[in-house]
All heavy atoms as a GROMACS GRO file, in nm:
protein
  604
    1PRO      N    1   0.083  -0.121   0.000
    1PRO     CA    2   0.000   0.000   0.000
    1PRO      C    3   0.086   0.126   0.000
    1PRO      O    4   0.205   0.119   0.027
    1PRO     CB    5  -0.080  -0.010   0.129
    1PRO     CG    6  -0.002  -0.102   0.217
    1PRO     CD    7   0.074  -0.193   0.125
    2LEU      N    8   0.023   0.236  -0.028
    2LEU     CA    9   0.095   0.363  -0.021
    2LEU      C   10   0.134   0.390   0.123
    2LEU      O   11   0.070   0.340   0.216
    2LEU     CB   12   0.007   0.477  -0.070
    2LEU     CG   13  -0.021   0.486  -0.219
    2LEU    CD1   14  -0.114   0.603  -0.248
    2LEU    CD2   15   0.108   0.504  -0.297
    3PRO      N   16   0.237   0.471   0.143
    3PRO     CA   17   0.272   0.507   0.280
    3PRO      C   18   0.155   0.574   0.351
    3PRO      O   19   0.074   0.641   0.288
    3PRO     CB   20   0.388   0.606   0.261
    3PRO     CG   21   0.438   0.584   0.123
    3PRO     CD   22   0.325   0.527   0.044
    4ARG      N   23   0.147   0.555   0.478
    4ARG     CA   24   0.048   0.618   0.565
    4ARG      C   25  -0.093   0.560   0.552
    4ARG      O   26  -0.189   0.622   0.591
    4ARG     CB   27   0.048   0.769   0.543
    4ARG     CG   28   0.186   0.830   0.568
    4ARG     CD   29   0.201   0.967   0.512
    4ARG     NE   30   0.113   1.061   0.577
    4ARG     CZ   31   0.152   1.174   0.632
    4ARG    NH1   32   0.277   1.206   0.630
    4ARG    NH2   33   0.066   1.256   0.686
    5ALA      N   34  -0.106   0.441   0.495
    5ALA     CA   35  -0.238   0.377   0.485
    5ALA      C   36  -0.296   0.356   0.625
    5ALA      O   37  -0.417   0.362   0.643
    5ALA     CB   38  -0.228   0.245   0.411
    6GLU      N   39  -0.209   0.335   0.722
    6GLU     CA   40  -0.256   0.311   0.859
    6GLU      C   41  -0.319   0.435   0.922
    6GLU      O   42  -0.388   0.425   1.023
    6GLU     CB   43  -0.142   0.259   0.946
    6GLU     CG   44  -0.032   0.358   0.972
    6GLU     CD   45   0.070   0.372   0.858
    6GLU    OE1   46   0.061   0.297   0.760
    6GLU    OE2   47   0.157   0.460   0.870
    7LEU      N   48  -0.299   0.551   0.862
    7LEU     CA   49  -0.355   0.675   0.917
    7LEU      C   50  -0.497   0.702   0.867
    7LEU      O   51  -0.561   0.796   0.914
    7LEU     CB   52  -0.265   0.794   0.881
    7LEU     CG   53  -0.123   0.788   0.936
    7LEU    CD1   54  -0.043   0.908   0.891
    7LEU    CD2   55  -0.123   0.777   1.087
    8VAL      N   56  -0.546   0.622   0.773
    8VAL     CA   57  -0.680   0.643   0.718
    8VAL      C   58  -0.782   0.605   0.824
    8VAL      O   59  -0.790   0.490   0.868
    8VAL     CB   60  -0.702   0.560   0.590
    8VAL    CG1   61  -0.844   0.572   0.542
    8VAL    CG2   62  -0.605   0.604   0.482
    9ARG      N   63  -0.862   0.702   0.868
    9ARG     CA   64  -0.961   0.679   0.974
    9ARG      C   65  -1.102   0.716   0.932
    9ARG      O   66  -1.198   0.671   0.993
    9ARG     CB   67  -0.924   0.760   1.099
    9ARG     CG   68  -0.794   0.720   1.161
    9ARG     CD   69  -0.809   0.595   1.245
    9ARG     NE   70  -0.682   0.562   1.307
    9ARG     CZ   71  -0.614   0.453   1.278
    9ARG    NH1   72  -0.657   0.368   1.191
    9ARG    NH2   73  -0.499   0.428   1.337
   10SER      N   74  -1.116   0.800   0.832
   10SER     CA   75  -1.251   0.845   0.792
   10SER      C   76  -1.275   0.811   0.645
   10SER      O   77  -1.183   0.780   0.570
   10SER     CB   78  -1.264   0.996   0.812
   10SER     OG   79  -1.188   1.066   0.716
   11SER      N   80  -1.400   0.820   0.606
   11SER     CA   81  -1.435   0.788   0.468
   11SER      C   82  -1.371   0.888   0.371
   11SER      O   83  -1.327   0.849   0.262
   11SER     CB   84  -1.586   0.785   0.450
   11SER     OG   85  -1.645   0.906   0.493
   12LEU      N   86  -1.362   1.014   0.408
   12LEU     CA   87  -1.300   1.113   0.321
   12LEU      C   88  -1.151   1.086   0.306
   12LEU      O   89  -1.096   1.096   0.195
   12LEU     CB   90  -1.324   1.254   0.374
   12LEU     CG   91  -1.276   1.368   0.286
   12LEU    CD1   92  -1.341   1.360   0.148
   12LEU    CD2   93  -1.305   1.501   0.350
   13GLN      N   94  -1.086   1.050   0.414
   13GLN     CA   95  -0.944   1.014   0.406
   13GLN      C   96  -0.925   0.893   0.316
   13GLN      O   97  -0.830   0.885   0.238
   13GLN     CB   98  -0.887   0.985   0.544
   13GLN     CG   99  -0.871   1.106   0.630
   13GLN     CD  100  -0.831   1.070   0.773
   13GLN    OE1  101  -0.860   0.960   0.821
   13GLN    NE2  102  -0.767   1.164   0.840
   14LEU      N  103  -1.016   0.795   0.326
   14LEU     CA  104  -1.008   0.676   0.242
   14LEU      C  105  -1.024   0.714   0.096
   14LEU      O  106  -0.950   0.667   0.010
   14LEU     CB  107  -1.117   0.576   0.281
   14LEU     CG  108  -1.126   0.452   0.193
   14LEU    CD1  109  -0.999   0.369   0.203
   14LEU    CD2  110  -1.248   0.369   0.230
   15TYR      N  111  -1.120   0.800   0.067
   15TYR     CA  112  -1.146   0.844  -0.070
   15TYR      C  113  -1.021   0.908  -0.130
   15TYR      O  114  -0.978   0.874  -0.239
   15TYR     CB  115  -1.263   0.943  -0.068
   15TYR     CG  116  -1.310   0.990  -0.202
   15TYR    CD1  117  -1.377   0.904  -0.288
   15TYR    CD2  118  -1.291   1.121  -0.243
   15TYR    CE1  119  -1.421   0.948  -0.412
   15TYR    CE2  120  -1.336   1.166  -0.366
   15TYR     CZ  121  -1.402   1.078  -0.449
   15TYR     OH  122  -1.447   1.122  -0.571
   16ARG      N  123  -0.959   0.997  -0.056
   16ARG     CA  124  -0.837   1.063  -0.102
   16ARG      C  125  -0.723   0.962  -0.122
   16ARG      O  126  -0.649   0.968  -0.219
   16ARG     CB  127  -0.793   1.170  -0.004
   16ARG     CG  128  -0.884   1.289  -0.002
   16ARG     CD  129  -0.838   1.388   0.102
   16ARG     NE  130  -0.926   1.504   0.106
   16ARG     CZ  131  -0.938   1.582   0.211
   16ARG    NH1  132  -0.868   1.559   0.321
   16ARG    NH2  133  -1.020   1.685   0.208
   17TYR      N  134  -0.710   0.870  -0.026
   17TYR     CA  135  -0.605   0.769  -0.034
   17TYR      C  136  -0.622   0.683  -0.160
   17TYR      O  137  -0.526   0.659  -0.233
   17TYR     CB  138  -0.611   0.680   0.091
   17TYR     CG  139  -0.521   0.560   0.085
   17TYR    CD1  140  -0.386   0.572   0.116
   17TYR    CD2  141  -0.570   0.436   0.049
   17TYR    CE1  142  -0.302   0.462   0.109
   17TYR    CE2  143  -0.487   0.325   0.041
   17TYR     CZ  144  -0.353   0.339   0.072
   17TYR     OH  145  -0.270   0.231   0.064
   18LEU      N  146  -0.745   0.640  -0.187
   18LEU     CA  147  -0.769   0.555  -0.303
   18LEU      C  148  -0.746   0.630  -0.434
   18LEU      O  149  -0.693   0.572  -0.530
   18LEU     CB  150  -0.911   0.496  -0.298
   18LEU     CG  151  -0.936   0.400  -0.182
   18LEU    CD1  152  -1.082   0.359  -0.179
   18LEU    CD2  153  -0.846   0.278  -0.192
   19LEU      N  154  -0.783   0.757  -0.438
   19LEU     CA  155  -0.757   0.834  -0.558
   19LEU      C  156  -0.607   0.853  -0.580
   19LEU      O  157  -0.559   0.852  -0.693
   19LEU     CB  158  -0.828   0.970  -0.553
   19LEU     CG  159  -0.980   0.964  -0.569
   19LEU    CD1  160  -1.040   1.103  -0.557
   19LEU    CD2  161  -1.022   0.898  -0.699
   20ARG      N  162  -0.531   0.866  -0.472
   20ARG     CA  163  -0.385   0.874  -0.484
   20ARG      C  164  -0.329   0.742  -0.538
   20ARG      O  165  -0.235   0.742  -0.618
   20ARG     CB  166  -0.320   0.907  -0.351
   20ARG     CG  167  -0.324   1.054  -0.320
   20ARG     CD  168  -0.237   1.089  -0.199
   20ARG     NE  169  -0.313   1.182  -0.118
   20ARG     CZ  170  -0.370   1.153  -0.002
   20ARG    NH1  171  -0.358   1.034   0.051
   20ARG    NH2  172  -0.439   1.243   0.064
   21CYS      N  173  -0.387   0.632  -0.494
   21CYS     CA  174  -0.344   0.501  -0.546
   21CYS      C  175  -0.368   0.495  -0.697
   21CYS      O  176  -0.286   0.441  -0.771
   21CYS     CB  177  -0.421   0.388  -0.479
   21CYS     SG  178  -0.371   0.352  -0.310
   22CYS      N  179  -0.480   0.550  -0.741
   22CYS     CA  180  -0.513   0.547  -0.885
   22CYS      C  181  -0.408   0.620  -0.969
   22CYS      O  182  -0.383   0.580  -1.083
   22CYS     CB  183  -0.649   0.611  -0.909
   22CYS     SG  184  -0.784   0.496  -0.890
   23ARG      N  185  -0.350   0.721  -0.913
   23ARG     CA  186  -0.248   0.796  -0.988
   23ARG      C  187  -0.128   0.708  -1.024
   23ARG      O  188  -0.056   0.738  -1.119
   23ARG     CB  189  -0.198   0.915  -0.907
   23ARG     CG  190  -0.300   1.024  -0.892
   23ARG     CD  191  -0.239   1.144  -0.824
   23ARG     NE  192  -0.343   1.221  -0.760
   23ARG     CZ  193  -0.327   1.290  -0.649
   23ARG    NH1  194  -0.210   1.294  -0.588
   23ARG    NH2  195  -0.427   1.357  -0.596
   24ARG      N  196  -0.107   0.603  -0.949
   24ARG     CA  197   0.006   0.513  -0.974
   24ARG      C  198  -0.026   0.406  -1.077
   24ARG      O  199   0.062   0.333  -1.120
   24ARG     CB  200   0.050   0.446  -0.844
   24ARG     CG  201   0.107   0.546  -0.746
   24ARG     CD  202   0.146   0.477  -0.618
   24ARG     NE  203   0.226   0.566  -0.537
   24ARG     CZ  204   0.332   0.527  -0.469
   24ARG    NH1  205   0.370   0.402  -0.472
   24ARG    NH2  206   0.400   0.613  -0.397
   25LEU      N  207  -0.153   0.395  -1.114
   25LEU     CA  208  -0.192   0.297  -1.216
   25LEU      C  209  -0.160   0.352  -1.354
   25LEU      O  210  -0.150   0.473  -1.373
   25LEU     CB  211  -0.342   0.268  -1.205
   25LEU     CG  212  -0.389   0.202  -1.076
   25LEU    CD1  213  -0.541   0.195  -1.073
   25LEU    CD2  214  -0.329   0.063  -1.062
   26PRO      N  215  -0.148   0.262  -1.454
   26PRO     CA  216  -0.123   0.310  -1.590
   26PRO      C  217  -0.235   0.402  -1.637
   26PRO      O  218  -0.353   0.375  -1.613
   26PRO     CB  219  -0.121   0.181  -1.673
   26PRO     CG  220  -0.102   0.070  -1.575
   26PRO     CD  221  -0.155   0.117  -1.445
   27ALA      N  222  -0.198   0.509  -1.703
   27ALA     CA  223  -0.297   0.605  -1.753
   27ALA      C  224  -0.383   0.537  -1.859
   27ALA      O  225  -0.339   0.446  -1.928
   27ALA     CB  226  -0.226   0.726  -1.812
   28GLY      N  227  -0.507   0.582  -1.868
   28GLY     CA  228  -0.597   0.527  -1.969
   28GLY      C  229  -0.714   0.455  -1.907
   28GLY      O  230  -0.760   0.490  -1.797
   29PRO      N  231  -0.763   0.350  -1.975
   29PRO     CA  232  -0.885   0.282  -1.930
   29PRO      C  233  -0.875   0.220  -1.790
   29PRO      O  234  -0.973   0.222  -1.715
   29PRO     CB  235  -0.905   0.173  -2.035
   29PRO     CG  236  -0.822   0.210  -2.151
   29PRO     CD  237  -0.714   0.299  -2.100
   30VAL      N  238  -0.760   0.168  -1.756
   30VAL     CA  239  -0.745   0.105  -1.623
   30VAL      C  240  -0.765   0.209  -1.514
   30VAL      O  241  -0.842   0.189  -1.419
   30VAL     CB  242  -0.607   0.037  -1.609
   30VAL    CG1  243  -0.583  -0.011  -1.467
   30VAL    CG2  244  -0.593  -0.077  -1.707
   31GLN      N  245  -0.698   0.321  -1.528
   31GLN     CA  246  -0.708   0.428  -1.428
   31GLN      C  247  -0.851   0.483  -1.422
   31GLN      O  248  -0.905   0.505  -1.314
   31GLN     CB  249  -0.609   0.538  -1.462
   31GLN     CG  250  -0.582   0.634  -1.349
   31GLN     CD  251  -0.478   0.736  -1.387
   31GLN    OE1  252  -0.503   0.820  -1.472
   31GLN    NE2  253  -0.361   0.727  -1.324
   32GLN      N  254  -0.911   0.503  -1.538
   32GLN     CA  255  -1.049   0.554  -1.543
   32GLN      C  256  -1.146   0.457  -1.477
   32GLN      O  257  -1.237   0.498  -1.403
   32GLN     CB  258  -1.092   0.579  -1.687
   32GLN     CG  259  -1.022   0.697  -1.749
   32GLN     CD  260  -1.057   0.710  -1.896
   32GLN    OE1  261  -1.108   0.617  -1.958
   32GLN    NE2  262  -1.028   0.826  -1.953
   33HIS      N  263  -1.127   0.328  -1.500
   33HIS     CA  264  -1.216   0.226  -1.441
   33HIS      C  265  -1.212   0.233  -1.288
   33HIS      O  266  -1.316   0.235  -1.222
   33HIS     CB  267  -1.175   0.086  -1.488
   33HIS     CG  268  -1.241  -0.023  -1.411
   33HIS    ND1  269  -1.372  -0.060  -1.432
   33HIS    CD2  270  -1.196  -0.101  -1.310
   33HIS    CE1  271  -1.403  -0.157  -1.348
   33HIS    NE2  272  -1.299  -0.183  -1.273
   34TYR      N  273  -1.092   0.234  -1.233
   34TYR     CA  274  -1.081   0.234  -1.087
   34TYR      C  275  -1.126   0.366  -1.025
   34TYR      O  276  -1.185   0.366  -0.917
   34TYR     CB  277  -0.939   0.194  -1.044
   34TYR     CG  278  -0.918   0.045  -1.058
   34TYR    CD1  279  -0.837  -0.006  -1.158
   34TYR    CD2  280  -0.983  -0.044  -0.974
   34TYR    CE1  281  -0.820  -0.143  -1.173
   34TYR    CE2  282  -0.966  -0.180  -0.988
   34TYR     CZ  283  -0.886  -0.229  -1.088
   34TYR     OH  284  -0.872  -0.365  -1.102
   35ARG      N  285  -1.101   0.478  -1.092
   35ARG     CA  286  -1.151   0.606  -1.041
   35ARG      C  287  -1.303   0.605  -1.036
   35ARG      O  288  -1.364   0.650  -0.938
   35ARG     CB  289  -1.101   0.722  -1.126
   35ARG     CG  290  -0.954   0.753  -1.105
   35ARG     CD  291  -0.906   0.864  -1.196
   35ARG     NE  292  -0.973   0.990  -1.168
   35ARG     CZ  293  -0.932   1.080  -1.080
   35ARG    NH1  294  -0.823   1.057  -1.011
   35ARG    NH2  295  -0.998   1.192  -1.062
   36HIS      N  296  -1.365   0.552  -1.140
   36HIS     CA  297  -1.511   0.543  -1.144
   36HIS      C  298  -1.562   0.450  -1.033
   36HIS      O  299  -1.658   0.483  -0.963
   36HIS     CB  300  -1.557   0.492  -1.281
   36HIS     CG  301  -1.704   0.476  -1.292
   36HIS    ND1  302  -1.791   0.584  -1.303
   36HIS    CD2  303  -1.782   0.366  -1.292
   36HIS    CE1  304  -1.915   0.540  -1.308
   36HIS    NE2  305  -1.913   0.408  -1.303
   37ALA      N  306  -1.496   0.336  -1.015
   37ALA     CA  307  -1.536   0.240  -0.912
   37ALA      C  308  -1.525   0.301  -0.772
   37ALA      O  309  -1.612   0.280  -0.687
   37ALA     CB  310  -1.451   0.114  -0.922
   38ILE      N  311  -1.421   0.379  -0.749
   38ILE     CA  312  -1.402   0.445  -0.619
   38ILE      C  313  -1.515   0.544  -0.593
   38ILE      O  314  -1.574   0.546  -0.486
   38ILE     CB  315  -1.265   0.516  -0.613
   38ILE    CG1  316  -1.153   0.412  -0.610
   38ILE    CG2  317  -1.256   0.609  -0.493
   38ILE    CD1  318  -1.016   0.468  -0.639
   39ARG      N  319  -1.546   0.624  -0.693
   39ARG     CA  320  -1.655   0.723  -0.677
   39ARG      C  321  -1.788   0.654  -0.650
   39ARG      O  322  -1.865   0.698  -0.565
   39ARG     CB  323  -1.665   0.810  -0.802
   39ARG     CG  324  -1.552   0.909  -0.813
   39ARG     CD  325  -1.575   1.004  -0.930
   39ARG     NE  326  -1.465   1.098  -0.937
   39ARG     CZ  327  -1.380   1.104  -1.038
   39ARG    NH1  328  -1.392   1.025  -1.142
   39ARG    NH2  329  -1.282   1.192  -1.036
   40GLN      N  330  -1.817   0.548  -0.724
   40GLN     CA  331  -1.943   0.477  -0.706
   40GLN      C  332  -1.952   0.416  -0.566
   40GLN      O  333  -2.056   0.425  -0.500
   40GLN     CB  334  -1.961   0.368  -0.812
   40GLN     CG  335  -1.980   0.422  -0.952
   40GLN     CD  336  -2.106   0.506  -0.966
   40GLN    OE1  337  -2.190   0.512  -0.880
   40GLN    NE2  338  -2.116   0.574  -1.078
   41SER      N  339  -1.845   0.355  -0.520
   41SER     CA  340  -1.846   0.295  -0.387
   41SER      C  341  -1.863   0.401  -0.278
   41SER      O  342  -1.932   0.378  -0.179
   41SER     CB  343  -1.716   0.218  -0.362
   41SER     OG  344  -1.710   0.106  -0.446
   42PHE      N  345  -1.800   0.515  -0.298
   42PHE     CA  346  -1.813   0.624  -0.202
   42PHE      C  347  -1.959   0.668  -0.193
   42PHE      O  348  -2.013   0.688  -0.085
   42PHE     CB  349  -1.723   0.741  -0.242
   42PHE     CG  350  -1.718   0.850  -0.140
   42PHE    CD1  351  -1.644   0.836  -0.024
   42PHE    CD2  352  -1.786   0.969  -0.159
   42PHE    CE1  353  -1.639   0.937   0.071
   42PHE    CE2  354  -1.782   1.071  -0.066
   42PHE     CZ  355  -1.708   1.054   0.050
   43LYS      N  356  -2.024   0.680  -0.308
   43LYS     CA  357  -2.165   0.720  -0.311
   43LYS      C  358  -2.255   0.616  -0.247
   43LYS      O  359  -2.348   0.649  -0.173
   43LYS     CB  360  -2.210   0.746  -0.454
   43LYS     CG  361  -2.150   0.870  -0.515
   43LYS     CD  362  -2.193   0.886  -0.660
   43LYS     CE  363  -2.123   1.003  -0.725
   43LYS     NZ  364  -2.158   1.014  -0.867
   44VAL      N  365  -2.228   0.490  -0.273
   44VAL     CA  366  -2.310   0.380  -0.220
   44VAL      C  367  -2.303   0.377  -0.068
   44VAL      O  368  -2.404   0.353  -0.001
   44VAL     CB  369  -2.264   0.245  -0.279
   44VAL    CG1  370  -2.323   0.129  -0.202
   44VAL    CG2  371  -2.301   0.236  -0.426
   45HIS      N  372  -2.186   0.401  -0.013
   45HIS     CA  373  -2.166   0.391   0.132
   45HIS      C  374  -2.174   0.525   0.204
   45HIS      O  375  -2.144   0.533   0.323
   45HIS     CB  376  -2.032   0.325   0.162
   45HIS     CG  377  -2.022   0.184   0.114
   45HIS    ND1  378  -2.097   0.082   0.168
   45HIS    CD2  379  -1.949   0.128   0.015
   45HIS    CE1  380  -2.069  -0.030   0.106
   45HIS    NE2  381  -1.980  -0.005   0.012
   46ALA      N  382  -2.214   0.631   0.134
   46ALA     CA  383  -2.216   0.765   0.193
   46ALA      C  384  -2.308   0.777   0.314
   46ALA      O  385  -2.281   0.855   0.404
   46ALA     CB  386  -2.257   0.867   0.088
   47ASP      N  387  -2.414   0.698   0.320
   47ASP     CA  388  -2.508   0.709   0.431
   47ASP      C  389  -2.477   0.614   0.546
   47ASP      O  390  -2.552   0.607   0.643
   47ASP     CB  391  -2.652   0.687   0.381
   47ASP     CG  392  -2.671   0.548   0.322
   47ASP    OD1  393  -2.571   0.480   0.294
   47ASP    OD2  394  -2.788   0.508   0.304
   48GLU      N  395  -2.365   0.544   0.539
   48GLU     CA  396  -2.326   0.453   0.647
   48GLU      C  397  -2.290   0.533   0.772
   48GLU      O  398  -2.213   0.627   0.766
   48GLU     CB  399  -2.206   0.369   0.601
   48GLU     CG  400  -2.167   0.260   0.697
   48GLU     CD  401  -2.273   0.151   0.708
   48GLU    OE1  402  -2.310   0.093   0.607
   48GLU    OE2  403  -2.318   0.127   0.822
   49ASP      N  404  -2.350   0.496   0.886
   49ASP     CA  405  -2.323   0.572   1.009
   49ASP      C  406  -2.272   0.486   1.124
   49ASP      O  407  -2.240   0.537   1.230
   49ASP     CB  408  -2.446   0.651   1.052
   49ASP     CG  409  -2.567   0.561   1.076
   49ASP    OD1  410  -2.557   0.439   1.055
   49ASP    OD2  411  -2.671   0.616   1.117
   50ASP      N  412  -2.259   0.356   1.103
   50ASP     CA  413  -2.208   0.266   1.207
   50ASP      C  414  -2.054   0.271   1.204
   50ASP      O  415  -1.993   0.231   1.105
   50ASP     CB  416  -2.257   0.124   1.182
   50ASP     CG  417  -2.204   0.024   1.282
   50ASP    OD1  418  -2.159   0.067   1.391
   50ASP    OD2  419  -2.208  -0.097   1.252
   51PRO      N  420  -1.991   0.322   1.311
   51PRO     CA  421  -1.845   0.336   1.311
   51PRO      C  422  -1.771   0.204   1.288
   51PRO      O  423  -1.668   0.202   1.219
   51PRO     CB  424  -1.813   0.391   1.451
   51PRO     CG  425  -1.940   0.450   1.499
   51PRO     CD  426  -2.052   0.373   1.433
   52GLU      N  427  -1.824   0.096   1.343
   52GLU     CA  428  -1.759  -0.033   1.324
   52GLU      C  429  -1.764  -0.075   1.178
   52GLU      O  430  -1.665  -0.122   1.121
   52GLU     CB  431  -1.825  -0.138   1.412
   52GLU     CG  432  -1.756  -0.273   1.409
   52GLU     CD  433  -1.818  -0.372   1.504
   52GLU    OE1  434  -1.850  -0.333   1.618
   52GLU    OE2  435  -1.835  -0.488   1.464
   53ARG      N  436  -1.878  -0.058   1.116
   53ARG     CA  437  -1.895  -0.093   0.974
   53ARG      C  438  -1.805  -0.004   0.886
   53ARG      O  439  -1.745  -0.052   0.791
   53ARG     CB  440  -2.042  -0.077   0.933
   53ARG     CG  441  -2.067  -0.102   0.788
   53ARG     CD  442  -2.056  -0.250   0.751
   53ARG     NE  443  -2.088  -0.264   0.610
   53ARG     CZ  444  -2.010  -0.326   0.522
   53ARG    NH1  445  -1.899  -0.384   0.561
   53ARG    NH2  446  -2.045  -0.333   0.396
   54ILE      N  447  -1.794   0.123   0.920
   54ILE     CA  448  -1.708   0.214   0.844
   54ILE      C  449  -1.563   0.166   0.850
   54ILE      O  450  -1.493   0.165   0.749
   54ILE     CB  451  -1.722   0.359   0.894
   54ILE    CG1  452  -1.862   0.412   0.860
   54ILE    CG2  453  -1.614   0.449   0.837
   54ILE    CD1  454  -1.896   0.544   0.925
   55GLN      N  455  -1.518   0.125   0.968
   55GLN     CA  456  -1.381   0.075   0.981
   55GLN      C  457  -1.361  -0.053   0.902
   55GLN      O  458  -1.254  -0.076   0.844
   55GLN     CB  459  -1.345   0.055   1.129
   55GLN     CG  460  -1.330   0.184   1.205
   55GLN     CD  461  -1.233   0.281   1.140
   55GLN    OE1  462  -1.122   0.246   1.105
   55GLN    NE2  463  -1.278   0.404   1.121
   56GLN      N  464  -1.463  -0.140   0.897
   56GLN     CA  465  -1.455  -0.262   0.815
   56GLN      C  466  -1.441  -0.226   0.667
   56GLN      O  467  -1.360  -0.286   0.596
   56GLN     CB  468  -1.579  -0.348   0.834
   56GLN     CG  469  -1.589  -0.415   0.968
   56GLN     CD  470  -1.723  -0.487   0.987
   56GLN    OE1  471  -1.816  -0.468   0.910
   56GLN    NE2  472  -1.730  -0.569   1.091
   57ILE      N  473  -1.519  -0.130   0.623
   57ILE     CA  474  -1.514  -0.088   0.483
   57ILE      C  475  -1.377  -0.029   0.450
   57ILE      O  476  -1.318  -0.060   0.346
   57ILE     CB  477  -1.626   0.015   0.453
   57ILE    CG1  478  -1.763  -0.054   0.462
   57ILE    CG2  479  -1.605   0.080   0.317
   57ILE    CD1  480  -1.880   0.042   0.460
   58ILE      N  481  -1.325   0.055   0.539
   58ILE     CA  482  -1.193   0.115   0.519
   58ILE      C  483  -1.085   0.007   0.509
   58ILE      O  484  -1.003   0.008   0.417
   58ILE     CB  485  -1.161   0.216   0.632
   58ILE    CG1  486  -1.250   0.340   0.617
   58ILE    CG2  487  -1.013   0.254   0.632
   58ILE    CD1  488  -1.241   0.436   0.734
   59LYS      N  489  -1.088  -0.088   0.602
   59LYS     CA  490  -0.988  -0.195   0.604
   59LYS      C  491  -0.994  -0.275   0.474
   59LYS      O  492  -0.892  -0.302   0.411
   59LYS     CB  493  -1.012  -0.286   0.724
   59LYS     CG  494  -0.911  -0.397   0.738
   59LYS     CD  495  -0.939  -0.478   0.864
   59LYS     CE  496  -0.836  -0.586   0.887
   59LYS     NZ  497  -0.859  -0.704   0.806
   60ARG      N  498  -1.115  -0.312   0.434
   60ARG     CA  499  -1.130  -0.392   0.312
   60ARG      C  500  -1.088  -0.314   0.187
   60ARG      O  501  -1.022  -0.368   0.098
   60ARG     CB  502  -1.276  -0.438   0.299
   60ARG     CG  503  -1.306  -0.518   0.175
   60ARG     CD  504  -1.222  -0.646   0.176
   60ARG     NE  505  -1.227  -0.711   0.047
   60ARG     CZ  506  -1.296  -0.821   0.022
   60ARG    NH1  507  -1.365  -0.879   0.117
   60ARG    NH2  508  -1.296  -0.873  -0.098
   61ALA      N  509  -1.120  -0.187   0.181
   61ALA     CA  510  -1.085  -0.105   0.065
   61ALA      C  511  -0.934  -0.092   0.052
   61ALA      O  512  -0.880  -0.098  -0.060
   61ALA     CB  513  -1.150   0.032   0.076
   62ILE      N  514  -0.864  -0.075   0.164
   62ILE     CA  515  -0.718  -0.065   0.159
   62ILE      C  516  -0.657  -0.197   0.115
   62ILE      O  517  -0.564  -0.201   0.035
   62ILE     CB  518  -0.662  -0.017   0.295
   62ILE    CG1  519  -0.702   0.129   0.317
   62ILE    CG2  520  -0.510  -0.033   0.300
   62ILE    CD1  521  -0.668   0.183   0.453
   63GLU      N  522  -0.712  -0.309   0.165
   63GLU     CA  523  -0.663  -0.441   0.123
   63GLU      C  524  -0.685  -0.461  -0.027
   63GLU      O  525  -0.597  -0.511  -0.098
   63GLU     CB  526  -0.734  -0.552   0.201
   63GLU     CG  527  -0.694  -0.560   0.346
   63GLU     CD  528  -0.782  -0.655   0.426
   63GLU    OE1  529  -0.879  -0.711   0.369
   63GLU    OE2  530  -0.754  -0.673   0.546
   64ASP      N  531  -0.803  -0.422  -0.076
   64ASP     CA  532  -0.833  -0.435  -0.218
   64ASP      C  533  -0.741  -0.347  -0.302
   64ASP      O  534  -0.694  -0.389  -0.408
   64ASP     CB  535  -0.979  -0.401  -0.246
   64ASP     CG  536  -1.076  -0.506  -0.192
   64ASP    OD1  537  -1.030  -0.615  -0.151
   64ASP    OD2  538  -1.198  -0.478  -0.189
   65ALA      N  539  -0.716  -0.225  -0.255
   65ALA     CA  540  -0.627  -0.134  -0.328
   65ALA      C  541  -0.486  -0.192  -0.333
   65ALA      O  542  -0.420  -0.185  -0.438
   65ALA     CB  543  -0.626   0.003  -0.261
   66ASP      N  544  -0.442  -0.250  -0.224
   66ASP     CA  545  -0.310  -0.313  -0.220
   66ASP      C  546  -0.304  -0.426  -0.322
   66ASP      O  547  -0.204  -0.439  -0.396
   66ASP     CB  548  -0.283  -0.364  -0.079
   66ASP     CG  549  -0.140  -0.408  -0.059
   66ASP    OD1  550  -0.051  -0.355  -0.127
   66ASP    OD2  551  -0.117  -0.496   0.026
   67TRP      N  552  -0.409  -0.507  -0.330
   67TRP     CA  553  -0.412  -0.617  -0.426
   67TRP      C  554  -0.404  -0.565  -0.569
   67TRP      O  555  -0.329  -0.618  -0.651
   67TRP     CB  556  -0.540  -0.698  -0.405
   67TRP     CG  557  -0.549  -0.817  -0.495
   67TRP    CD1  558  -0.495  -0.940  -0.474
   67TRP    CD2  559  -0.615  -0.823  -0.622
   67TRP    NE1  560  -0.525  -1.021  -0.581
   67TRP    CE2  561  -0.598  -0.953  -0.673
   67TRP    CE3  562  -0.688  -0.730  -0.696
   67TRP    CZ2  563  -0.650  -0.991  -0.795
   67TRP    CZ3  564  -0.740  -0.770  -0.818
   67TRP    CH2  565  -0.722  -0.898  -0.867
   68VAL      N  566  -0.481  -0.462  -0.599
   68VAL     CA  567  -0.482  -0.404  -0.735
   68VAL      C  568  -0.344  -0.349  -0.768
   68VAL      O  569  -0.292  -0.370  -0.879
   68VAL     CB  570  -0.591  -0.294  -0.748
   68VAL    CG1  571  -0.572  -0.216  -0.878
   68VAL    CG2  572  -0.729  -0.355  -0.742
   69MET      N  573  -0.284  -0.277  -0.674
   69MET     CA  574  -0.152  -0.217  -0.700
   69MET      C  575  -0.047  -0.326  -0.726
   69MET      O  576   0.038  -0.310  -0.812
   69MET     CB  577  -0.108  -0.130  -0.583
   69MET     CG  578  -0.201  -0.013  -0.554
   69MET     SD  579  -0.220   0.101  -0.690
   69MET     CE  580  -0.064   0.182  -0.685
   70ASN      N  581  -0.055  -0.437  -0.654
   70ASN     CA  582   0.039  -0.546  -0.675
   70ASN      C  583   0.012  -0.618  -0.806
   70ASN      O  584   0.105  -0.669  -0.870
   70ASN     CB  585   0.035  -0.645  -0.559
   70ASN     CG  586   0.098  -0.590  -0.434
   70ASN    OD1  587   0.186  -0.505  -0.439
   70ASN    ND2  588   0.050  -0.636  -0.319
   71LYS      N  589  -0.114  -0.626  -0.845
   71LYS     CA  590  -0.152  -0.693  -0.969
   71LYS      C  591  -0.101  -0.616  -1.090
   71LYS      O  592  -0.054  -0.676  -1.186
   71LYS     CB  593  -0.305  -0.703  -0.975
   71LYS     CG  594  -0.359  -0.766  -1.100
   71LYS     CD  595  -0.509  -0.768  -1.096
   71LYS     CE  596  -0.565  -0.790  -1.235
   71LYS     NZ  597  -0.705  -0.758  -1.244
   72VAL      N  598  -0.111  -0.485  -1.085
   72VAL     CA  599  -0.070  -0.401  -1.198
   72VAL      C  600   0.077  -0.373  -1.186
   72VAL      O  601   0.162  -0.405  -1.246
   72VAL     CB  602  -0.147  -0.268  -1.201
   72VAL    CG1  603  -0.098  -0.179  -1.313
   72VAL    CG2  604  -0.294  -0.294  -1.214
   0.00000   0.00000   0.00000
């Protein structure tokens, strides 16, 4: 993962972190796909208010981002 992934505590911080990860992907369709997916997920989970669930989402999103970065 990018440095400071452990500092992500809020949904906005996660959003920024994931968009920074996208910058490291190859330019073009791959980058556009993941940027779109990040925005859609952010919108889907925008009304989540359970702190435990938010932390689960953050943890899973960082793990998924790490997997994508290693894959590419």
